[in-house]
DSSP file (Angstrom, degrees, kcal/mol; ACC not computed):
  #  RESIDUE AA STRUCTURE BP1 BP2  ACC     N-H-->O    O-->H-N    N-H-->O    O-->H-N    TCO  KAPPA ALPHA  PHI   PSI    X-CA   Y-CA   Z-CA
    1    1 A M              0   0    0      0, 0.0     2,-0.2     0, 0.0     0, 0.0   0.000 360.0 360.0 360.0 139.9    0.0    0.0    0.0
    2    2 A F        +     0   0    0      1,-0.1     7,-0.0     2,-0.0     0, 0.0  -0.529 360.0 176.6 -73.6 134.3    1.2    3.5   -0.8
    3    3 A T        +     0   0    0     -2,-0.2    -1,-0.1     2,-0.0     6,-0.0   0.214  41.9 105.6-124.4  13.8    2.1    5.6    2.2
    4    4 A G  S    S-     0   0    0      1,-0.2     2,-0.1     2,-0.1    -2,-0.0   0.000  76.4 -69.4 -83.2-167.8    3.4    8.8    0.7
    5    5 A T     >  -     0   0    0      1,-0.1     4,-2.3     4,-0.0    -1,-0.2  -0.300  43.3-107.3 -79.8 166.7    1.9   12.2    0.4
    6    6 A A  H  > S+     0   0    0      1,-0.2     4,-2.4     2,-0.2     5,-0.2   0.874 121.7  53.2 -61.2 -37.8   -1.0   13.2   -1.8
    7    7 A E  H  > S+     0   0    0      2,-0.2     4,-2.1     1,-0.2    -1,-0.2   0.917 108.9  48.3 -64.5 -43.5    1.4   15.0   -4.1
    8    8 A E  H  > S+     0   0    0      2,-0.2     4,-2.4     1,-0.2    -2,-0.2   0.891 110.2  53.1 -63.7 -38.8    3.6   11.9   -4.5
    9    9 A L  H  X S+     0   0    0     -4,-2.3     4,-2.6     2,-0.2    -2,-0.2   0.937 108.8  48.3 -62.3 -46.9    0.5    9.8   -5.2
   10   10 A R  H  X S+     0   0    0     -4,-2.4     4,-2.2     1,-0.2    -1,-0.2   0.892 111.4  50.9 -61.0 -39.6   -0.6   12.1   -8.0
   11   11 A A  H  X S+     0   0    0     -4,-2.1     4,-2.1     1,-0.2    -1,-0.2   0.910 112.2  46.2 -65.1 -41.5    2.9   12.1   -9.5
   12   12 A R  H  X S+     0   0    0     -4,-2.4     4,-2.6     2,-0.2    -2,-0.2   0.869 110.8  52.5 -70.3 -35.5    3.1    8.3   -9.4
   13   13 A Q  H  X S+     0   0    0     -4,-2.6     4,-2.2     2,-0.2    -1,-0.2   0.903 109.7  49.2 -65.1 -39.4   -0.4    8.0  -10.9
   14   14 A A  H  X S+     0   0    0     -4,-2.2     4,-2.2     2,-0.2    -2,-0.2   0.906 111.8  48.9 -64.6 -41.6    0.6   10.3  -13.8
   15   15 A Q  H  X S+     0   0    0     -4,-2.1     4,-2.3     2,-0.2    -2,-0.2   0.908 110.1  51.3 -64.9 -41.5    3.8    8.2  -14.3
   16   16 A A  H  X S+     0   0    0     -4,-2.6     4,-2.2     1,-0.2    30,-0.4   0.895 109.6  50.5 -62.0 -40.0    1.7    5.0  -14.3
   17   17 A R  H  X S+     0   0    0     -4,-2.2     4,-2.2     2,-0.2    -2,-0.2   0.918 109.6  50.6 -63.8 -43.9   -0.7    6.6  -16.9
   18   18 A E  H  X S+     0   0    0     -4,-2.2     4,-1.9     1,-0.2    -2,-0.2   0.913 111.2  48.1 -61.0 -43.3    2.3    7.5  -19.1
   19   19 A L  H  X S+     0   0    0     -4,-2.3     4,-2.2     2,-0.2    -1,-0.2   0.879 109.4  53.1 -65.7 -38.0    3.7    4.0  -18.9
   20   20 A A  H  X S+     0   0    0     -4,-2.2     4,-2.2     1,-0.2    -1,-0.2   0.890 108.1  51.1 -63.4 -38.8    0.3    2.5  -19.8
   21   21 A E  H  X S+     0   0    0     -4,-2.2     4,-1.9     2,-0.2    -2,-0.2   0.878 109.1  50.6 -66.3 -36.9    0.1    4.8  -22.8
   22   22 A Q  H  X S+     0   0    0     -4,-1.9     4,-2.1     2,-0.2    -2,-0.2   0.896 109.3  51.3 -64.8 -40.4    3.6    3.5  -23.9
   23   23 A A  H  X S+     0   0    0     -4,-2.2     4,-2.3     1,-0.2    -2,-0.2   0.904 108.2  51.9 -63.1 -41.1    2.4   -0.1  -23.5
   24   24 A A  H  X S+     0   0    0     -4,-2.2     4,-2.0     1,-0.2    33,-0.3   0.901 108.4  51.3 -61.5 -40.9   -0.7    0.7  -25.6
   25   25 A A  H  X S+     0   0    0     -4,-1.9     4,-1.9     1,-0.2    -1,-0.2   0.895 109.4  50.1 -64.1 -39.6    1.6    2.1  -28.3
   26   26 A L  H  X S+     0   0    0     -4,-2.1     4,-2.3     2,-0.2    -2,-0.2   0.899 108.4  52.3 -65.2 -40.1    3.8   -1.1  -28.2
   27   27 A L  H  X S+     0   0    0     -4,-2.3     4,-2.4     1,-0.2    -2,-0.2   0.879 107.7  52.5 -63.8 -37.4    0.7   -3.3  -28.6
   28   28 A D  H  X S+     0   0    0     -4,-2.0     4,-2.0     2,-0.2    -1,-0.2   0.911 109.1  50.0 -61.5 -42.2   -0.3   -1.3  -31.6
   29   29 A Q  H  X S+     0   0    0     -4,-1.9     4,-0.5     2,-0.2    -2,-0.2   0.890 110.1  49.9 -65.1 -39.4    3.1   -1.9  -33.1
   30   30 A I  H >< S+     0   0    0     -4,-2.3     3,-1.3     1,-0.2     5,-0.5   0.930 111.1  49.0 -64.3 -44.8    2.8   -5.6  -32.4
   31   31 A D  H >< S+     0   0    0     -4,-2.4     3,-1.8     1,-0.3     5,-0.4   0.857 102.6  63.5 -61.4 -34.8   -0.6   -5.7  -34.1
   32   32 A A  H 3< S+     0   0    0     -4,-2.0    -1,-0.3     1,-0.3    -2,-0.2   0.663  83.1  77.6 -66.2 -15.9    0.8   -3.8  -37.1
   33   33 A L  T << S-     0   0    0     -3,-1.3    -1,-0.3    -4,-0.5    -2,-0.2   0.680 102.7-129.2 -67.8 -15.3    3.1   -6.8  -37.8
   34   34 A G  S <  S+     0   0    0     -3,-1.8    -2,-0.1    -4,-0.2     3,-0.1   0.710  73.3 122.2  78.8  20.6    0.1   -8.5  -39.3
   35   35 A L  S    S-     0   0    0     -5,-0.5     2,-0.1     1,-0.4    -4,-0.1   0.373  88.8 -65.1 -94.0   4.9    0.4  -11.7  -37.4
   36   36 A G        -     0   0    0     -5,-0.4    -1,-0.4    -6,-0.1     2,-0.3  -0.224  58.8 -89.1 120.1 147.4   -3.1  -11.3  -35.9
   37   37 A E        -     0   0    0     -2,-0.1    -9,-0.1    -3,-0.1     2,-0.1  -0.641  33.6-124.0 -90.9 145.1   -4.5   -8.8  -33.5
   38   38 A G        -     0   0    0     -2,-0.3     2,-0.3   -11,-0.2    -1,-0.1  -0.306  31.5-151.6 -72.4 167.9   -4.4   -9.2  -29.7
   39   39 A G        +     0   0    0      2,-0.1     2,-0.2    -2,-0.1    13,-0.1  -0.927  40.5  23.5-140.4 165.5   -7.7   -9.0  -27.9
   40   40 A G  S    S-     0   0    0     -2,-0.3    11,-1.9    11,-0.2     2,-0.3  -0.520  77.9 -69.2  89.9-148.1   -9.2   -8.0  -24.6
   41   41 A Q  E     -A   50   0A   0     -2,-0.2     2,-0.4     9,-0.2     9,-0.2  -0.980  23.2-140.2-150.9 157.9   -7.9   -5.7  -22.0
   42   42 A L  E     -A   49   0A   0      7,-2.6     7,-2.8    -2,-0.3     2,-0.6  -0.986  15.8-143.8-122.5 131.1   -5.2   -5.2  -19.4
   43   43 A H  E     +A   48   0A   0     -2,-0.4     5,-0.2     5,-0.2    -2,-0.0  -0.858  31.4 163.1 -97.4 122.3   -5.8   -3.7  -16.0
   44   44 A T  E >   -A   47   0A   0      3,-1.7     3,-1.4    -2,-0.6   -28,-0.0  -0.864  53.7-107.7-131.0 164.4   -2.9   -1.5  -14.8
   45   45 A P  T 3  S+     0   0    0      0, 0.0   -28,-0.2     0, 0.0   -29,-0.1   0.742 120.5  57.6 -62.7 -20.8   -2.5    1.1  -12.1
   46   46 A G  T 3  S-     0   0    0    -30,-0.4     2,-0.2     1,-0.3   -25,-0.1   0.490 125.5 -77.4 -87.9  -3.1   -2.3    3.6  -15.0
   47   47 A G  E <   -A   44   0A   0     -3,-1.4    -3,-1.7    14,-0.1     2,-0.6  -0.755  61.1 -53.2 133.1 179.6   -5.7    2.7  -16.4
   48   48 A I  E     -AB  43  60A   0     12,-2.9    12,-2.6    -2,-0.2     2,-0.7  -0.835  43.8-149.0 -96.2 123.6   -7.3    0.0  -18.4
   49   49 A I  E     -AB  42  59A   0     -7,-2.8    -7,-2.6    -2,-0.6     2,-0.4  -0.840  25.4-177.6 -93.6 117.0   -5.6   -0.7  -21.7
   50   50 A R  E     -AB  41  58A   0      8,-2.7     8,-2.7    -2,-0.7     2,-0.7  -0.896  28.8-131.8-120.9 145.2   -8.3   -1.9  -24.2
   51   51 A N  E     - B   0  57A   0    -11,-1.9   -11,-0.2    -2,-0.4     6,-0.2  -0.861  24.3-167.3 -92.9 116.6   -8.2   -3.0  -27.8
   52   52 A R  E >>  - B   0  56A   0      4,-2.8     3,-2.9    -2,-0.7     4,-1.5  -0.920  28.8-113.7-107.2 115.2  -10.8   -1.2  -29.7
   53   53 A P  T 34 S+     0   0    0      0, 0.0    -2,-0.0     0, 0.0     4,-0.0  -0.183 100.1   6.1 -51.3 128.5  -11.5   -2.7  -33.1
   54   54 A G  T 34 S+     0   0    0      1,-0.1    -3,-0.0     0, 0.0     0, 0.0   0.294 127.4  65.2  81.2  -9.8  -10.4   -0.2  -35.8
   55   55 A Q  T <4 S-     0   0    0     -3,-2.9     2,-0.1     1,-0.3    -1,-0.1   0.513  92.1-138.9-117.9 -11.7   -8.9    2.2  -33.2
   56   56 A G  E  <  -B   52   0A   0     -4,-1.5    -4,-2.8     2,-0.0     2,-0.3  -0.418  51.5 -21.3  82.6-163.3   -6.1    0.2  -31.8
   57   57 A W  E     +B   51   0A   0    -33,-0.3     2,-0.3    -6,-0.2    -6,-0.2  -0.664  66.5 179.3 -86.6 134.8   -5.1    0.0  -28.2
   58   58 A T  E     -B   50   0A   0     -8,-2.7    -8,-2.7    -2,-0.3     2,-0.5  -0.910  25.6-125.8-133.3 159.8   -6.3    2.8  -25.9
   59   59 A V  E     -B   49   0A   0     -2,-0.3     2,-0.3   -10,-0.2   -10,-0.2  -0.929  28.1-176.8-108.7 127.8   -5.9    3.7  -22.2
   60   60 A A  E     -B   48   0A   0    -12,-2.6   -12,-2.9    -2,-0.5     2,-0.0  -0.915  29.1-108.9-121.4 149.3   -9.1    4.5  -20.3
   61   61 A D              0   0    0     -2,-0.3   -14,-0.1   -14,-0.2   -15,-0.1  -0.353 360.0 360.0 -68.2 157.2   -9.5    5.5  -16.7
   62   62 A R              0   0    0    -17,-0.1    -1,-0.1    -2,-0.0   -15,-0.1   0.476 360.0 360.0 -69.4 360.0  -11.0    3.0  -14.3
């Protein structure tokens, strides 16, 4: 469990969101290889990474 300050929590949440967006971009690149698309969703502290048909991978808030 996180025990830091509210400011530290917001900074870590922002960092988690940025990393989730990077993961979504990597999943788009993997799908672009044309070997078949991934499916489903990944739950992360930075948000839910979802594959949206025709839109690629996106990050949504919980």
